[in-house]
Phi, psi and omega in degrees: 000123183279175189294330172302320189286333178294340177243033175265180191301314189291312181289332181284327176294321184292330179290323183292316179293345178278343185286142176287146178264107182290145176294145176218180179306307185305312181298323183286346187272353178058044182277337185242144173258135181273128178227151168276171182232155178270000181237175178270353185228160174217169175235137178243150170223157178262117180230117182052048173070015173243139176280122178232153184273124178291130181294149178273110184239142173291143176282136182278143173300147173293142181253128179294133181301142180292140175132000000 
């Protein structure tokens, strides 16, 4: 792996997920409900000033044009 690849999104994300998560005030307040996902990746977007998870949807098959 070259130096450029070390700082791309996937290696940096993998490095972050390996860090231990220390308990904190927000976690102890039970403000959030933890739920799993079916994929190994997610997408986030900024919508109306809030960070939201982009829903995972199955691609619909292409419909042939009529005619």
